N, C-alpha and C positions, 0 to 999 in steps of 0.2 A: 504493500500500500504506500509506503514512504517513497519507493522508487517511482510509482505512478504519479504521485503528487509532485515529486521533484521534476519529472519530465514535463508535467503540465505547466509548472512555473517557468521552466526554461523556455518552453514553447511560447508562452505568453510574452515573455521578455523579448524573444526573437521576433515575434510578429510586430510588437511595438517599435522595435528598432528598425525593421524593414520599412515600416510605414513612414517613419520620420526621417529616414536616412537621406532622401533627396533634398531635404531642407538645408543640409550642411555640406554635402560633397557633390561633385559633378556626376551627371547622369551616367557617364561611361564607367566610372568606378562603382557606382551603385549596381549597374548591370553586371559587372564582373563579380561582385559579391553575391548577387542573386543567382547567377549561374553556378557559383561554387556551392552555395547552400542547396540549390536544386539537386545537384549531383550527390551531395552528402545525404539528403533526405531520401532520394530515390533509391539508394543502395539498400536501405532497410525496408522500403515500402513499395518495391517495384511491382509486386503482384496486385496490390490495391490500386495503384495508378493505372496499370494495364487493364484491369477489369472494369473500373468505374469511371475514370476520368479520361483516359485516352480516346474513347469514342467521341467524346464531346470536343476534343482538341484536334481531331483528325482533319477538319477543314484547313486548319493552319498548316499542318504538315503538307497537305496537297498544294497550298499556295507556295510553300518553299520549293516544292518539286517543279511546279510550273515555271517559276521564275529563274530556274537554273540555266536556261538557254542563253541568258544575258551574259554568262561568263565568257562566251566566245567573242562577242562583239564589243563589250564595254570594259571600262577600266576595272582592275581588280579592287581598287580602293572603294569605288562607288558600288561595285557589286557586293562587297562585304558589308558596306554600310546598309544597303537595302535588306540584305539577309538578316542583319541584326535588328533593324526596325520591325521586321515581320516576325522574327522568332522570339523576341524578348518577352512577349506576353505568355509564352508557353511555360517557362520556369516561374513566372509571377503567379499565374493561376495555380500551378502545382504546389508552390510554396504555401500559399494560403490554404489549399486543400489539405496538405499533409500536416501543417502545424495545427489546423483545427482538429485533425485526427487525434492529437494529443490533448488539446485544450478541452474539447467536447462540452463547452458550456456557453450558452448564449449570453448569460450575464457577464461572464468574463470577456467575451468578444466585444460586447457593447461598451464595457468599461475601457477596454483598450482603445476603441474608437474615440471615446470621449477624451481620454488623456492625450492621444495623438493629435486630435483636432485642437485641443487647448494649447499644446506646445506649438503647433504650426501657426495658429492665430496670434499667439504672443510674440513669436519670432517676427511675424509680419508687422504687427502694431508697434513693436518696440523700435522699429526703424523710424517711426514718425515722432517719437516722444521728445527728441532733442531738437526738433526743427521748429523754431519760433515763427517761421514764416509760412507754416503749413497752410493756414487759412487764407493766405494771400496767393498761394500757388494755384494755377489752373489745372485742369484735368490732364492735359498733355504732359505738363511738367512732372506731375505726380507719377504717372505711368512710366515716364522715362527714367526717373531717379530712384524709384522704389519698386519692390517686387509687386506683382499683380495679383497677389492672393494665392490661396491654395485650395485644392479640391477637398482636402480634409476638413476645412472649415464648413463647407456645404454639407458634408456627410455628418459631421458632429451636430450641426443645427438640426438636421433632419431627424437624427436619433432622439434628441431631447424633445423636439416637437411631437414626434411619434409616441414617445413614452407618456407625455402629458395628454395627448389626444386619446390614447387607449387606456389612460388612467392606471399606468403602471409606475412603479417606483424602482429606480436603479441607484440613485444617490439620495441618501436620507438627510444630508446636511442642507438645511433650508437656505443658508447663505451662499452655498456653492453655485446653485443653479442661476440666480440672478447675475452673479459675477461672471459665470461661464458664458451666459447668453450675451452679456454686454461686450466682453472681449471678442467673441466670435462675430457679433453683429457689426462692431466697429471695423474689424478686419475685412468683412465682406463688403461693407460700404466703401472703405478706402481702396478696395481692389479695383473698382470701376471696371469690372469684368462682366461683360454681357453674358459670357458663357457660364460663369459661376452663378449669376442671378437666375438665368433660365434653368440651370440645373437644379437650383433650389426649388423653383416652381414645379419642376417635373417631379421631384421627390415628394413635395407636398401633395400633389394630385394623386400620386400613387398611393400615398398613405390614406387619403380620404376616400379612395375608390373602393369602398366596401360593396359587396354584392347587393346590399339593401339600401345603399345611399341613393339619393335622388340627384338627377342631373342638374336640377335647378340650384341645389345647394352648391354643387361643384362650380357652376358658372358664377355664382355670387362670390365665392371665395376667390376665384381667379380675378374677377373684376376688382375686388377689394385690394388684392395684392398689387395689381397694375396701377390702380388709382393712388395708393399710398406711395408706390415707387415714383410715379410721375410727379406727385405733389412735392415729395422731398427734393427731387431733382429741380423742379421749378423754383423752389424757395432757396436753394443753395447755390451761391455764386461759384462754388468749387466745380460745378458741372460744366462751366464754360471754359473753352480753350481756343487758341488761335491755330487754325489749320491753313497754311500758306497765307493767302491774302484775305481769306474769309473768316468771319466769326461763326463757329458752329457750336451747337449745344450737344451735350452728351445724350439728351433725350432724342435729339434729331438723329444721332448716330444709331440709337436703338431702333428707331423706325426705319432707318436706312439699311438695317442688318440684312434683310432678305435680298435687296438689290445687290448688296456688297458681295454675296456669295454665289450669285447666279453667273455661270460661265458666259462671258461676253467680251467682245473685243473693244478696247478703248484706244483713242488716238492721242489725246493730250496727256502729258506727264501728270498733271494734277488729277485727272480722272483715274489714271492707273493707280496713283497713290491712294486715292479715296476708295477704290474698288479693287484692291490688290488681290484678294482671294479669288474674285471672279475672273480677273485677268489671267492669273497664273493657271487657273483651271482651264480657261479657254485655250491658252497656248499649249497646254498638255494634250488636250483633245485634238487640237489641230495637228500637232506633231504625230500623234498616234494614227490618225486617219491618213496622213501623208505617207506614213511608213508601211501602210497595208498590213498592220499587225493587230487588227482589232480583235481577233479570236483569242490569241494567246499572249498578246502584249509584246512589249519590246524587251522584256526580261529585266532582271535585277541589274542595276548599274546604269540604266537608261536615264538620261537627264532631260529636263524640259528647257527648250530654247525660248527665252523670253523675247528674243529679237531686239533687245536693248540692254544696256547695263544699268542695274539698279543697286543702290547702296543697301545691302542687307546685313545688319549687324555692323561690323567694322570693315566689311569688304564689298567691293563692287563686283557683282556677278551677272553673267548673262545666262549661264546654264545652272539650274538648281536641281538638287537630288530628290527633294521631298516637297509635298504640297500640303496646304491646310486642309483640303478636302481629301479624306482618306479613301473615299469611294473612287474618285478620279485617279488618285495615286495608285490604287490597286488595279484599276482599269488600264493605266499606262504600263504598269510592270507585268501584269498577268492577263490582260485582255478581258473580254466578256466572260470567259470561263472562270477566271479568277474572281471577278466581281460577283458572279453568282455564288461561288463557294464562300466568299466573305459574308454575303448576306445570309447564307445557310448557317454559317458559324453562329451568328447572333440568334437566329431562329432556334437552333438546337439548344443554346444556352438559356434563352428566355423561357422555353417550354420544357426544360429538363426537369423541372420540379412540379410535382402534383400539388398545386397551390390550394385548391378548394378545401380539402380536409384540414390543412394547416390553418387556413383562415377561420374555419368553423371552430377549431380548437382554441383560438385566441391566445392571449398572453404573449410570451416571448416568441413563440412560433410565428404568430401573426406579424410581429414587428420584423422578424428576420426575413419572412417571405416578402414583405413590402420593401425592405432594404435591398434585398437581392434583385427584385424586379426593377426598382428604381435605379440601381447601379447599372444594370444592363441597358435600360432605356437611355440613361445619360450617356453611356458609351456610344450608343447608336447615334444620338444627337451630336455628341462631340466629334464624331467622325466627319461631320459636315464642316466644322469650323476650326478645330485644333488637331487634326490628324487622328483623333480617337486613340485606339490602342497602339498606334505607331508613334505617338508623341513621346519625346524623350523621357519625360518624367511626370507631366501634369496629371495623367490618368492612372499612374501606378497604384494609388490607394484603391481606386475602383476595381482595377483588375485583380489585385491581391485579395481584396475582401470578397469579390465574386467567387473566387475559388474556395475561400473559407466558408462562406454562406452555402455554397453548393454542397459541400461535405455535410454540414450540420443539417440542412433541410432534407437531403437525401437519406441520411441516417435516421431522421425522425419519421420519414414516411415509409421506409423499407427496413424491416427488422433484419433482413438477410444482407443488408448493404455492407460491402467491404469484407474484410477477413475476420472481423471480430463482431460479436453481437453484444455490445455494451450499451446500456441505456444512457443517453446523454443526460448530463446533469444540467438543468436549466435554471437552477436557483443558486 
């Protein structure tokens, strides 16, 4: 019994460290550590992964196979970079899955999420504490000088709201919850990230989407969230920033979001800057069609020709290796076949869990089902705007927690799940 508890404690600590590691070190080093941990855990649990998890990850393995033909025509460096982008989510999901095999407690998992999100939000907010000119800075200055927030903040807020919504208690200290919500809310507000805000809305709607809830109630909640957000933006001067020669509002950028991601050709430099995601996607599709590689793509290592030089980060580039739109990125590298497989991957994950009996059971099972569904849907959404699972580090917590939640929920619905028949401790 002592050995089991010790392994559980080590696994909890390992999961916490893996979640917050991207806050402090570069994505490349994080990935190297994740691959190392992946192989260590896999040695002892190969049968469990092969039986229960590998079928769900098979679409990603097929993507890796399809893109291999790029090795012949493209540079080795760019080929390996694409291979890493697409393969890195495999060890991340597996790590979450195998660590949860030792943790086996929804209560422990949710507490780890709360601690990790608090650390992430504090790291983000602390960067603003010593800036006396913060309230004089415009939106663009804040985004350029400080980090743009973390996905963990959204996950943490969603967990706390879900616990309150379903009238469950996970933290008994009455002072902790208000302080926690304050730090996370400030972090989310100062992120000025449309992706994070929309992700939070997605989580909220997943949590309130009970089988007995009315659509009218859902619409009222959505309109309330939108109204409050727009009101705060209107009353706050910090939402204004200068973009080239024009004054633009952050609210205007929110409304412009759909146009910004639609693949379209632009001719003036100002339009390209304003609609960068749509322009790079258009050029990728154009290059793919011109190459007659629509079925299987151009392979790993293929670059997108922008037909002009753009300052990206600290370098001027004409050829770029990755896109904000993960669907077009996969289309470019692996063609229509790969895109279909990528969509199948999310479908298999989203419907891998028998949700209805867990929802009827309520309690922690219900929260974990909603958190799992919300994580997958946010990954699907983020694939349109920040590369989704191919992002260097922004979506890591969602990917890892999806693996952990998949193990917990599968074990709760299937007594024969895995190699051991141990009842999960949920308290």
